[in-house]
N, C-alpha and C positions, 0 to 999 in steps of 0.2 A: 459783807466781808469780801475783800478783793483777793482773788486767786490769780497769781501772776502767770501770764502766758509766756511761752518761749520767745515770742516775737517782741515782748515788751522792752527788752534791753535795746533792741535795734530802734524801736520807736523812741525810747528815751534819748538815744544818741542823736537821732534826727530832729527831735522836737526843739533842740536848742539851735538848730541851723535855721537860716533865713528861708530856705526853700519851703514850698508848700508841702505839708505832710498829708498824703492821701491814704486812707485805710479802706480797703474794699474787700468784698467777700459776700457769701450767701447771707441772707437775713438770719438773725438770731444766733450768730456765731460769737457775738460779744464785742462788736465794734464800738457801740455807745459806751460800754463799760470802760474800755481802754481809753477812749477819748476823754471821758470825765476824770479818769485817774491821772492822765497826763496833765490836765488842767490843775488838779489838786496837788500833784507832786512838783510841778515846775512853774505854773503860772497862777498862783493863788490870788495875785493882785493884777489889776488892769487887763483882765481877760473877760470875754463874754461868750456865752453859749447860745446857739440858735438851733432849734429843732424844726426842720422844714416840713414836718408833718403838721405843724401848726399853720393855719392859713395866714395869720397876721405876720408870721416870719417870712412866709413865701411872698406875701405882698410887699414887705420891706425890701427884699432883694430883687423884686421885680421893678423897682423904681427905675425910670428911664434916665434920670439924672443921678448917677452913681455917687456924687458928692453928698446928696441928701441922705444916703445911708450912713455916712460918717456923722452927719449932724444928729441923726436919730440915735446912733450909738453913744455919742457924747451926752445926749439927754438921759441916757440910761446909766450914767455915772462913770463911764470909761474916760480916762484922760487921753485924748487923741493927740496930745503934744508929746507924749512919751511912747516908748515901745509898747505895743499892744498886741494881743492875741485874739483872733476871732476863730471860734470853733463852730463848725457847721455840720449838723447831722442829717443824714438822708439826702445827700446832694443830688441823687438821681431824680428827685421830684421837681427840680427847677432847671429846665433845659438851658436857660440863658446864664446860669451861674458861672461857667468858665470865663465868660467875658467880664463879668462883674469882678471876680477874683483877680483876674489879670490887671484890670484897671486899678483896683485898690492896692494890690501888691506893688505895682510899678510906681504909683503916685504917692502912696503913704508909707510904704515899707512895712506893711502889716504882715505878721506871721499868721498863716492859716493852718489849721488842722481840720481836715474834712473827712467824713465817712460817707460811704455809699454802698448800696447793695448790688450794684451791677458792674462787673468788670467791663462789659461791653460799653456802657456809658462812660465810665471813668477813663478807660484806656483810649477811647476814641476822641471824645469831645475835649477832655482835659489835655490829652497829648497834643492836639492841634493848637490849642491856644496858650498852653503853659510849657512849651518846650524849653527845657533847661531851667525851669522854675519849680519843678515838683519831683517828688519821689513817691512811687506807689508801693504800698505794703499790702500783701494779700493775706487775709485771715481765713483760716479753714476751721471746721469743727475740731474739737480737741483730739490730739493724738493720744496714744495710750498712757504716755507719761503724764500729760496734762490731765487726763482723766483721773489718774491716781492722785494728782495734786488736789483736784476738786473733791476727791473723796477723803482728803487728809491722810493719805497713805504714803509712807516713806518709800522712796525709790531712788535709784542712782542712774543718771544719764550716761550713756556711752556713745562716743562718736563712732565706734566700730560696730559692725554688725555680726562678726564671727564670734558670737558669745556661746561658750560651752553650756550645754544643758545642765541645770542644777535642780535636782528634785525638790529641795527644800524651798527654793524660790518659786517653783511651779506650784507647790502646795499652798504657799502663802498668798499667791496672787491669782490662782486659776479661776476662782469665782468672779473676781473683778474683770478678768479678761473675757470670760463668757458673757458677762453683762455688756461689756464694750462691743463684742461681736453682735449681740442681739439688738441693742438699743442705740449704738453709736455714740457720738461725742458732742452733740449740741449741749451747751452749758446748762440750760434750764432742765433738759431731760436728765442729765447726769446728776443734778442736785435733787431730783425728785426720786423718792424711794418707792413710791407706789406705782405698780406696773400700769394700771389703767390710766393714771395721770400721765405717765410717760407716753403712752399711745395717743392720748388726747393732744398732748403738746406736739407730737410729731405730725399728727393729722392737721393741726392748726398751721404748722410751718409749711406743709405742702399746699394747703389751701391759700395761704397768703402768697406763696411763691407764684401760684397760677394766677390768682385774681389781682395781684398787685404788680409783681415784677414782670411777668410775661405779658400781662395786659398793657402795661406801660410801654413796653418795648416792641410790641407787635400789634397786628391788626386783627387778632383772633376775635371771633364772635361767640364761640361756644366753649365754655370751660370744660365741659364733659369730653369734647374731642381732644383737648390738650391732655387731660388726665388719662384718657385711654391710650394716647401715644406714649405717655410716661410709663404706664403700666406695661405696655408692649416692649418698651425699651428696657425697663427694669428686668423683665423676664429673660432678657438676653445678656445680662451682666456676665462678664468674663468670657464672652464669645465675640466673634467677629460680626460686626453689624451689617446686616443686609438691608439696604434702603428699599429695594424692590419689594421684599417680603413685608416690611413695615407699611409700605404704601398700600399693598393689597389688603392687609389686615385692618387698616384704619380707614381706608377709602379716601385717603389724602393723596394728592399727586406726589410723585417722587421729588420734584423741586421743593414742594411745601414741606415734606418730611425732612429733606436735607437742611432747609433753612431753620426748622425748629430744633433739629439735633444740634446744629451749630449754635443756636441761641441758648440751649440748655448748657452747652459747654462753656460759652462765654459768660454765663451767669453763675458759674461754679457748681451747678448741680451734678454734672457728669464730667468725666475725663475720657478722652479717646487715646488709646495706647498704640503706637505704631510698631510694625514688625522691624526686627533687626536682621540685616542680611549682609552678606559680602557684596552683593550687587545693589548699589544705591537706587537704581531704577525700580527694583523689586520693593524696596522700602516705601517708595512713593505709590506704587500701584496696589499693593496688597492691602486688603481691608484692615481697618483698625479695630482693636478690641475696645469694649466699653466697660467702664466702672463708675459706680455712684460715689459721690463725695462723702456719703455717710451711711453706715449700715442701718441706722434707725429709719432713715428715709426709704432705703431700699426695702427693708422688711415691712414697712407700712404700705408700700405700693403693691407688693406681690410677695407671696410665700415662695422662697427659693430653697434649695437644699442647704444643709449645714456646710457642705463643702464650698458652695458658691459664696455664702455669707463670709466664711473664713477667708477665702481668696480675696474678696472685696475689702475686708478689714486689713489684710496684709498689704494690698495696694496702697490704702490710705496711710499706712505706717511707713512704707518704703519711699513714697514719693517725696517725703521731706528730706531724703538723703540725696536726691538728684533726679536726673531724667530716667524715665522708665520706658522700656520696650518689651517685646516678647519675641520668641523665636519659634518658627514652625516649619515642619517638613510636609511634603505632599502626602506622606504616609499617615499623617495625623498626629505624629509625635510632636510634642511642644515643650518649651520651657516657659513657665508662667511669666517670669519677670527677668529682664536683663537691666541691671542698674548701671547707668553711665557707660554702657557698652564694655564693662569690665568685670562685673560679677553676675553670676547666674543663680536664680532662686526658683525652686519648685515648691509650691504650697501644697501640703498634704495634711489632712486632719490626723491621719495615722501614717507616719512615714516608715518606709522599709529600706533595707540596704539596696534592694534592686532598684528602687526609685533613684537613689544616689548614683548608682552605676549608669542608669539610662541618662540621667541629667548630665553627668560628666561627659558621656559619649557625645551627646547632642551639642554641648557647649564647645567641645573640641572642634566641631565643624566651623565655628566662627572665631576660633583662636582664644577662647576664654577657658582659663584653668581654675579660676576661683569660683567653685560651685558649692551650693548649700541646699539643704532641705529646710523648709520652715514648717513646723508641725504645731498642731493644736493639742494633741494628746502626748503623753510621755512616750518617747521612741524606744524601740528595742535596741537599736544601735545608735549611739550618741555621736559617732564620728561625723563631722560636718553637718550636724543637725541642730537647728536653732529653734527654741520654743518661741512661738509668736509673741507671747507676753513679755519677752525680754527685749523686744524692739521698742525702745522708748526715745 
């Protein structure tokens, strides 16, 4: 059964364009499913699918004479004299693929739809060789609205975030939101109802990420060292990242830690959130906060508090609405999230009126008047308080 993702409409619109359609994101987020659905919906005829995890397909696209690839495709029943579509899965497994695609695109006018697990690979190699010929679509784990779709639960999308707390909606969806906070939004995990199987799937995703994605893109020799760094990083979710401390704890040099943190970010596992300040120089210098792409991954790596899990979930919900920053004073007072430098949000499992007063006061320092609390539990005061489960 196909559950439509929010990104699918944009993919549909671009699929009929001549440009190369690139779908990238962390593994197991559903890229292959979207690719095959696009072929089914728009190109049922004169299209062909290649999975580069298969050695024979990698061998085909490793041909030095690129015209031989067209001959091989013709032998597989595709009419190469007509408009044709080539779909390629797991593009990161073939380093020379960008030059192949460029030649076939320019020479034969082929429409390509391509997926890959690494933004680092796709954004760099494909950007260099396919400038002006491609568009990149980034696929993340399910947001809470998509989570409900996969659970076959009705919900209404809102473009606005200032949603008044509704007790009946909270009661209807609270158990689903708690599951989302604990296990995250990887499609296979969401569709599994048995907790042990959810945990096994998440562990498999982490292992595949380390042993396939990171190994492919770096020169690491010890998977345990990388896992240990991931655990240390996960334990600092929602806080400013101290590279020196991570270096001391892991025994890795500071440049090595920095390189791996950047690689984790470029491959969609983590995000680093900058500070928002009146002084642009301070925004550059001050350390960034770190969040994980998915609560299930975070929860599998390390046990953090319910408050940290909730804050991480809220980040993954809010980042679909624009750019995220945070605000901080030397006193230690902070605002968790600044959206598009226009809206301030403080995430609290149980929100109080004093939290709103403080958040409003802090936001005034940077000229923001649109302030809200985001809560996990029913608030005592509902003014400017949003239930996290209403952010879809």
